[in-house]
MILUMDO-986670 format. One record per residue (C-alpha): residue number from 0; residue in three letters; x, y, z. Coordinates in steps of 0.25 Angstrom, whole numbers, always signed. Layout:
<bamars>
<bamar nr="NUM" rest="ala" x="X" y="Y" z="Z"/>
...
</bamars>
This chain:
<bamars>
<bamar nr="0" rest="met" x="+105" y="+69" z="-13"/>
<bamar nr="1" rest="ser" x="+100" y="+79" z="-2"/>
<bamar nr="2" rest="gln" x="+110" y="+88" z="+4"/>
<bamar nr="3" rest="his" x="+116" y="+84" z="+18"/>
<bamar nr="4" rest="his" x="+110" y="+93" z="+29"/>
<bamar nr="5" rest="leu" x="+125" y="+97" z="+33"/>
<bamar nr="6" rest="glu" x="+130" y="+100" z="+19"/>
<bamar nr="7" rest="ser" x="+126" y="+115" z="+20"/>
<bamar nr="8" rest="tyr" x="+133" y="+117" z="+33"/>
<bamar nr="9" rest="leu" x="+146" y="+109" z="+29"/>
<bamar nr="10" rest="asn" x="+147" y="+117" z="+16"/>
<bamar nr="11" rest="asp" x="+147" y="+130" z="+25"/>
<bamar nr="12" rest="ile" x="+156" y="+125" z="+37"/>
<bamar nr="13" rest="leu" x="+167" y="+116" z="+31"/>
<bamar nr="14" rest="pro" x="+174" y="+127" z="+22"/>
<bamar nr="15" rest="lys" x="+174" y="+136" z="+35"/>
<bamar nr="16" rest="ile" x="+183" y="+125" z="+42"/>
<bamar nr="17" rest="gly" x="+192" y="+123" z="+30"/>
<bamar nr="18" rest="leu" x="+185" y="+111" z="+23"/>
<bamar nr="19" rest="asp" x="+179" y="+109" z="+9"/>
<bamar nr="20" rest="ala" x="+164" y="+107" z="+11"/>
<bamar nr="21" rest="glu" x="+162" y="+98" z="-1"/>
<bamar nr="22" rest="thr" x="+173" y="+89" z="+3"/>
<bamar nr="23" rest="tyr" x="+171" y="+87" z="+18"/>
<bamar nr="24" rest="ala" x="+156" y="+90" z="+20"/>
<bamar nr="25" rest="pro" x="+152" y="+76" z="+15"/>
<bamar nr="26" rest="tyr" x="+161" y="+70" z="+26"/>
<bamar nr="27" rest="ile" x="+151" y="+76" z="+36"/>
<bamar nr="28" rest="thr" x="+138" y="+73" z="+28"/>
<bamar nr="29" rest="gly" x="+142" y="+59" z="+26"/>
<bamar nr="30" rest="val" x="+143" y="+55" z="+41"/>
<bamar nr="31" rest="leu" x="+131" y="+64" z="+45"/>
<bamar nr="32" rest="arg" x="+120" y="+56" z="+37"/>
<bamar nr="33" rest="gly" x="+108" y="+60" z="+46"/>
<bamar nr="34" rest="glu" x="+106" y="+46" z="+51"/>
<bamar nr="35" rest="asp" x="+104" y="+43" z="+66"/>
<bamar nr="36" rest="glu" x="+119" y="+38" z="+68"/>
<bamar nr="37" rest="glu" x="+124" y="+48" z="+78"/>
<bamar nr="38" rest="glu" x="+135" y="+40" z="+83"/>
<bamar nr="39" rest="asp" x="+141" y="+37" z="+69"/>
<bamar nr="40" rest="glu" x="+139" y="+51" z="+64"/>
<bamar nr="41" rest="glu" x="+146" y="+57" z="+76"/>
<bamar nr="42" rest="glu" x="+158" y="+48" z="+74"/>
<bamar nr="43" rest="glu" x="+159" y="+50" z="+60"/>
<bamar nr="44" rest="leu" x="+157" y="+65" z="+61"/>
<bamar nr="45" rest="asp" x="+169" y="+66" z="+71"/>
<bamar nr="46" rest="gly" x="+177" y="+59" z="+60"/>
<bamar nr="47" rest="val" x="+173" y="+69" z="+49"/>
<bamar nr="48" rest="ile" x="+176" y="+81" z="+58"/>
<bamar nr="49" rest="glu" x="+190" y="+76" z="+60"/>
<bamar nr="50" rest="leu" x="+192" y="+74" z="+45"/>
<bamar nr="51" rest="leu" x="+186" y="+88" z="+43"/>
<bamar nr="52" rest="gln" x="+196" y="+94" z="+53"/>
<bamar nr="53" rest="ala" x="+208" y="+87" z="+48"/>
<bamar nr="54" rest="ser" x="+204" y="+92" z="+34"/>
<bamar nr="55" rest="ser" x="+202" y="+106" z="+37"/>
<bamar nr="56" rest="glu" x="+213" y="+116" z="+32"/>
<bamar nr="57" rest="ser" x="+210" y="+127" z="+42"/>
<bamar nr="58" rest="his" x="+203" y="+122" z="+54"/>
<bamar nr="59" rest="cys" x="+208" y="+108" z="+57"/>
<bamar nr="60" rest="asp" x="+214" y="+113" z="+70"/>
<bamar nr="61" rest="glu" x="+202" y="+120" z="+76"/>
<bamar nr="62" rest="glu" x="+195" y="+109" z="+84"/>
<bamar nr="63" rest="asn" x="+183" y="+117" z="+88"/>
<bamar nr="64" rest="ile" x="+179" y="+119" z="+74"/>
<bamar nr="65" rest="trp" x="+177" y="+104" z="+71"/>
<bamar nr="66" rest="val" x="+170" y="+102" z="+84"/>
<bamar nr="67" rest="glu" x="+160" y="+113" z="+81"/>
<bamar nr="68" rest="leu" x="+159" y="+108" z="+66"/>
<bamar nr="69" rest="lys" x="+156" y="+94" z="+72"/>
<bamar nr="70" rest="ala" x="+146" y="+100" z="+82"/>
<bamar nr="71" rest="ala" x="+139" y="+108" z="+71"/>
<bamar nr="72" rest="ile" x="+138" y="+97" z="+61"/>
<bamar nr="73" rest="lys" x="+133" y="+87" z="+72"/>
<bamar nr="74" rest="lys" x="+122" y="+97" z="+77"/>
<bamar nr="75" rest="lys" x="+117" y="+100" z="+62"/>
<bamar nr="76" rest="his" x="+117" y="+85" z="+60"/>
<bamar nr="77" rest="asp" x="+109" y="+82" z="+72"/>
<bamar nr="78" rest="glu" x="+99" y="+93" z="+69"/>
<bamar nr="79" rest="phe" x="+97" y="+87" z="+56"/>
<bamar nr="80" rest="lys" x="+95" y="+73" z="+61"/>
<bamar nr="81" rest="arg" x="+85" y="+78" z="+71"/>
<bamar nr="82" rest="asp" x="+77" y="+85" z="+60"/>
<bamar nr="83" rest="val" x="+77" y="+73" z="+52"/>
<bamar nr="84" rest="arg" x="+71" y="+65" z="+64"/>
<bamar nr="85" rest="leu" x="+61" y="+75" z="+67"/>
<bamar nr="86" rest="lys" x="+56" y="+75" z="+52"/>
<bamar nr="87" rest="lys" x="+56" y="+60" z="+52"/>
<bamar nr="88" rest="lys" x="+48" y="+60" z="+65"/>
<bamar nr="89" rest="lys" x="+38" y="+70" z="+59"/>
<bamar nr="90" rest="lys" x="+36" y="+62" z="+46"/>
<bamar nr="91" rest="asp" x="+34" y="+50" z="+55"/>
<bamar nr="92" rest="glu" x="+24" y="+57" z="+63"/>
<bamar nr="93" rest="ile" x="+16" y="+62" z="+51"/>
<bamar nr="94" rest="arg" x="+16" y="+48" z="+45"/>
<bamar nr="95" rest="gln" x="+11" y="+42" z="+58"/>
<bamar nr="96" rest="lys" x="+0" y="+53" z="+59"/>
<bamar nr="97" rest="glu" x="-4" y="+50" z="+44"/>
<bamar nr="98" rest="ala" x="-5" y="+35" z="+47"/>
<bamar nr="99" rest="glu" x="-13" y="+37" z="+60"/>
<bamar nr="100" rest="ala" x="-22" y="+47" z="+52"/>
<bamar nr="101" rest="lys" x="-24" y="+37" z="+41"/>
<bamar nr="102" rest="ile" x="-27" y="+26" z="+51"/>
<bamar nr="103" rest="gln" x="-37" y="+35" z="+59"/>
<bamar nr="104" rest="ser" x="-44" y="+39" z="+46"/>
<bamar nr="105" rest="glu" x="-45" y="+24" z="+41"/>
<bamar nr="106" rest="leu" x="-51" y="+20" z="+55"/>
<bamar nr="107" rest="lys" x="-61" y="+32" z="+55"/>
<bamar nr="108" rest="leu" x="-66" y="+28" z="+41"/>
<bamar nr="109" rest="ala" x="-67" y="+13" z="+45"/>
<bamar nr="110" rest="met" x="-75" y="+18" z="+58"/>
<bamar nr="111" rest="gln" x="-84" y="+26" z="+49"/>
<bamar nr="112" rest="ser" x="-86" y="+15" z="+40"/>
<bamar nr="113" rest="gln" x="-89" y="+5" z="+51"/>
<bamar nr="114" rest="glu" x="-99" y="+15" z="+58"/>
<bamar nr="115" rest="gln" x="-106" y="+17" z="+44"/>
<bamar nr="116" rest="leu" x="-108" y="+2" z="+43"/>
<bamar nr="117" rest="leu" x="-113" y="+1" z="+57"/>
<bamar nr="118" rest="lys" x="-123" y="+12" z="+55"/>
<bamar nr="119" rest="gln" x="-128" y="+6" z="+42"/>
<bamar nr="120" rest="lys" x="-129" y="-7" z="+49"/>
<bamar nr="121" rest="val" x="-137" y="-1" z="+60"/>
<bamar nr="122" rest="glu" x="-146" y="+6" z="+50"/>
<bamar nr="123" rest="asn" x="-148" y="-6" z="+42"/>
<bamar nr="124" rest="glu" x="-152" y="-14" z="+55"/>
<bamar nr="125" rest="arg" x="-162" y="-3" z="+59"/>
<bamar nr="126" rest="lys" x="-169" y="-3" z="+45"/>
<bamar nr="127" rest="glu" x="-170" y="-18" z="+46"/>
<bamar nr="128" rest="lys" x="-176" y="-18" z="+59"/>
<bamar nr="129" rest="glu" x="-186" y="-7" z="+55"/>
<bamar nr="130" rest="met" x="-190" y="-15" z="+42"/>
<bamar nr="131" rest="asp" x="-202" y="-23" z="+41"/>
<bamar nr="132" rest="pro" x="-199" y="-38" z="+44"/>
<bamar nr="133" rest="ala" x="-204" y="-43" z="+31"/>
<bamar nr="134" rest="lys" x="-196" y="-33" z="+23"/>
<bamar nr="135" rest="arg" x="-184" y="-35" z="+31"/>
<bamar nr="136" rest="ala" x="-185" y="-50" z="+27"/>
<bamar nr="137" rest="leu" x="-186" y="-47" z="+13"/>
<bamar nr="138" rest="leu" x="-174" y="-38" z="+13"/>
<bamar nr="139" rest="ala" x="-166" y="-48" z="+21"/>
<bamar nr="140" rest="gln" x="-169" y="-58" z="+9"/>
<bamar nr="141" rest="tyr" x="-166" y="-48" z="-2"/>
<bamar nr="142" rest="ala" x="-155" y="-39" z="+5"/>
<bamar nr="143" rest="tyr" x="-161" y="-26" z="+1"/>
<bamar nr="144" rest="asp" x="-173" y="-17" z="+2"/>
<bamar nr="145" rest="glu" x="-180" y="-11" z="-10"/>
<bamar nr="146" rest="ser" x="-191" y="-4" z="-3"/>
<bamar nr="147" rest="glu" x="-184" y="+9" z="+0"/>
<bamar nr="148" rest="leu" x="-183" y="+20" z="-11"/>
<bamar nr="149" rest="tyr" x="-170" y="+25" z="-17"/>
<bamar nr="150" rest="asp" x="-167" y="+36" z="-26"/>
<bamar nr="151" rest="cys" x="-159" y="+35" z="-39"/>
<bamar nr="152" rest="asn" x="-146" y="+36" z="-32"/>
<bamar nr="153" rest="gly" x="-149" y="+25" z="-23"/>
<bamar nr="154" rest="asn" x="-152" y="+33" z="-10"/>
<bamar nr="155" rest="leu" x="-163" y="+29" z="-1"/>
<bamar nr="156" rest="ile" x="-175" y="+39" z="-2"/>
<bamar nr="157" rest="thr" x="-179" y="+44" z="+12"/>
<bamar nr="158" rest="glu" x="-190" y="+55" z="+13"/>
<bamar nr="159" rest="ser" x="-196" y="+61" z="+26"/>
<bamar nr="160" rest="lys" x="-211" y="+59" z="+27"/>
<bamar nr="161" rest="thr" x="-212" y="+74" z="+31"/>
<bamar nr="162" rest="asp" x="-206" y="+78" z="+18"/>
<bamar nr="163" rest="leu" x="-217" y="+72" z="+9"/>
<bamar nr="164" rest="asp" x="-230" y="+79" z="+6"/>
<bamar nr="165" rest="pro" x="-242" y="+71" z="+4"/>
<bamar nr="166" rest="ser" x="-240" y="+68" z="-11"/>
<bamar nr="167" rest="lys" x="-226" y="+64" z="-8"/>
<bamar nr="168" rest="lys" x="-230" y="+55" z="+3"/>
<bamar nr="169" rest="gln" x="-240" y="+48" z="-6"/>
<bamar nr="170" rest="asn" x="-229" y="+47" z="-17"/>
<bamar nr="171" rest="lys" x="-220" y="+40" z="-6"/>
<bamar nr="172" rest="val" x="-231" y="+31" z="-2"/>
<bamar nr="173" rest="asn" x="-233" y="+27" z="-17"/>
<bamar nr="174" rest="ala" x="-218" y="+25" z="-19"/>
<bamar nr="175" rest="ser" x="-218" y="+17" z="-6"/>
<bamar nr="176" rest="thr" x="-229" y="+8" z="-11"/>
<bamar nr="177" rest="thr" x="-222" y="+7" z="-25"/>
<bamar nr="178" rest="ser" x="-209" y="+3" z="-18"/>
<bamar nr="179" rest="asn" x="-216" y="-7" z="-9"/>
<bamar nr="180" rest="glu" x="-222" y="-13" z="-21"/>
<bamar nr="181" rest="ser" x="-209" y="-13" z="-29"/>
<bamar nr="182" rest="glu" x="-203" y="-20" z="-16"/>
<bamar nr="183" rest="asn" x="-213" y="-30" z="-16"/>
<bamar nr="184" rest="asn" x="-211" y="-33" z="-31"/>
<bamar nr="185" rest="val" x="-196" y="-34" z="-29"/>
<bamar nr="186" rest="val" x="-198" y="-43" z="-17"/>
<bamar nr="187" rest="thr" x="-208" y="-52" z="-24"/>
<bamar nr="188" rest="lys" x="-198" y="-53" z="-36"/>
<bamar nr="189" rest="lys" x="-187" y="-57" z="-27"/>
<bamar nr="190" rest="val" x="-195" y="-67" z="-20"/>
<bamar nr="191" rest="asn" x="-200" y="-73" z="-33"/>
<bamar nr="192" rest="lys" x="-185" y="-73" z="-38"/>
<bamar nr="193" rest="glu" x="-181" y="-80" z="-25"/>
<bamar nr="194" rest="asn" x="-192" y="-91" z="-27"/>
<bamar nr="195" rest="ala" x="-188" y="-93" z="-41"/>
<bamar nr="196" rest="arg" x="-174" y="-95" z="-37"/>
<bamar nr="197" rest="gln" x="-177" y="-105" z="-27"/>
<bamar nr="198" rest="ala" x="-186" y="-112" z="-36"/>
<bamar nr="199" rest="arg" x="-175" y="-113" z="-46"/>
<bamar nr="200" rest="ser" x="-166" y="-118" z="-36"/>
<bamar nr="201" rest="thr" x="-176" y="-129" z="-31"/>
<bamar nr="202" rest="gln" x="-177" y="-133" z="-46"/>
<bamar nr="203" rest="ile" x="-162" y="-134" z="-48"/>
<bamar nr="204" rest="gln" x="-161" y="-142" z="-35"/>
<bamar nr="205" rest="thr" x="-172" y="-152" z="-39"/>
<bamar nr="206" rest="lys" x="-166" y="-154" z="-53"/>
<bamar nr="207" rest="lys" x="-153" y="-157" z="-47"/>
<bamar nr="208" rest="ser" x="-159" y="-167" z="-37"/>
<bamar nr="209" rest="glu" x="-166" y="-174" z="-48"/>
<bamar nr="210" rest="arg" x="-153" y="-175" z="-56"/>
<bamar nr="211" rest="glu" x="-147" y="-181" z="-44"/>
<bamar nr="212" rest="lys" x="-158" y="-191" z="-42"/>
<bamar nr="213" rest="thr" x="-157" y="-195" z="-57"/>
<bamar nr="214" rest="lys" x="-142" y="-197" z="-56"/>
<bamar nr="215" rest="asn" x="-143" y="-205" z="-43"/>
<bamar nr="216" rest="ala" x="-154" y="-214" z="-50"/>
<bamar nr="217" rest="lys" x="-145" y="-217" z="-62"/>
<bamar nr="218" rest="gln" x="-133" y="-220" z="-53"/>
<bamar nr="219" rest="asp" x="-142" y="-230" z="-45"/>
<bamar nr="220" rest="lys" x="-147" y="-237" z="-58"/>
<bamar nr="221" rest="leu" x="-133" y="-238" z="-63"/>
<bamar nr="222" rest="lys" x="-128" y="-244" z="-49"/>
<bamar nr="223" rest="gln" x="-140" y="-254" z="-49"/>
<bamar nr="224" rest="lys" x="-137" y="-258" z="-63"/>
<bamar nr="225" rest="glu" x="-122" y="-260" z="-60"/>
<bamar nr="226" rest="glu" x="-126" y="-269" z="-48"/>
<bamar nr="227" rest="arg" x="-135" y="-278" z="-57"/>
<bamar nr="228" rest="arg" x="-124" y="-280" z="-67"/>
<bamar nr="229" rest="lys" x="-114" y="-284" z="-56"/>
<bamar nr="230" rest="arg" x="-124" y="-294" z="-50"/>
<bamar nr="231" rest="thr" x="-127" y="-300" z="-64"/>
<bamar nr="232" rest="gln" x="-112" y="-302" z="-67"/>
<bamar nr="233" rest="lys" x="-110" y="-308" z="-53"/>
<bamar nr="234" rest="gly" x="-121" y="-318" z="-56"/>
<bamar nr="235" rest="glu" x="-115" y="-322" z="-69"/>
<bamar nr="236" rest="arg" x="-102" y="-325" z="-63"/>
<bamar nr="237" rest="arg" x="-108" y="-334" z="-53"/>
<bamar nr="238" rest="arg" x="-114" y="-343" z="-64"/>
</bamars>
């Protein structure tokens, strides 16, 4: 348990006015708890001072000593409570600033993310507008562009034309031609794959339709057979 803020002072002053500190200091520290109950503390402190005065063997008749003792105790206790309030206020301010800083940081990150997404959207729209209509239609169908060149790390290869010497330019033209051929092959394969899928789907639908027709025909035959049987039985009853 932590030491009361008045304990050191009481251990020093009480023996000087004829009181045992170990016995009587707890009376004072017990009523001055550091809480904001000033009216109750004032009344309880008056009662304790009267008890101390009556218990003093050497200064019980010296009124001014007890008035000064109460004033000194009250002053020290008020200063302590003021310091406690200030420390609490500073802690609250620090927590408030930390919370505000966290919110601002989160807002900043959210705004940066939103700006990045907006820039990416604008860039994609710009590239789409600059793209050949036929190629744009293919990309819209298959959702990605395979005509651009990427390195082994997945980064887009972009080289300035001024950085290439004639031999490199020729190599780039050859690479572009090869890339275009590769792109055409990929697109052709995808188109063929899509046609095959549609053909399979059509075949499945046709088989399903034929099964349905067969089922309906069987049901019709059974129905006709049942009707003939009922007519026969009806004719026999009439005879």
